[in-house]
N, C-alpha and C positions, 0 to 999 in steps of 0.2 A: 504494500500500500504506500509506503513512504517513497519508494522508487517511482511509482506512478505519479504521486504528487509532485515529486521533483521534476519529472519530465513535463507534466501538464502545466504546472504553475511557474516554476523557477527556470526550467531549462538547464542546459549544461554549463552555461556561462555565469550563473549566479550561485554563490555559496553563502549560506547564512553565517553571520559573524558569531552568533551564539544561539543556542536553543534552550528554551525553558519548558519543562514538562511537569507533570504531577506524579512522577515516578512510576508510570505505567510500564511494567516489565516488557511487554511486547513492543512498545514504542522504543524503549531503551535498546532492545536487541536490534531493531531496525536501524536506529541511529548509529550504532557501532559499525554496521555494514555500509550504509549509504553516506554517512558523514562521520567517519572515524576520527577526524582531527578537529572537528568543531566542538568548542567547549559546551558543556551542558550544565545547566543550573536547575535546581528544584524551585517550583513556584512557591513563594512565601505563603500565599493564602492557603494553598493546599497543605503545606507543611504544618501551618498553625491549626488548620482544621483537623488534621490527623492527630496532632498532639492533644487537642481537646477531646477528641473521640476516645483516645486511649486513657486519658486522665479520668474520664467519667467511669471507666471500668474499675478503677482502683480507688478513687476518692469519693467520699460521701459528704455532702454539705448538710449540717444539722443546725437547728436553731434559727432557721431563716423563716421569717413570717412574710407571707405574700399579701 
């Protein structure tokens, strides 16, 4: 899919300077093949969302009145 996107949208003459993802493993695997030298960053919003989701599994808030 990533190779098809590259051909259809970017062509062979354009290479991204950086790629930001949500840590989707299938996408990361494709990036290693199609853009092996392009730096990769994790999306801050997705990272924070994942941290909150994991924290909810382990922390319990008590004494809070709504």
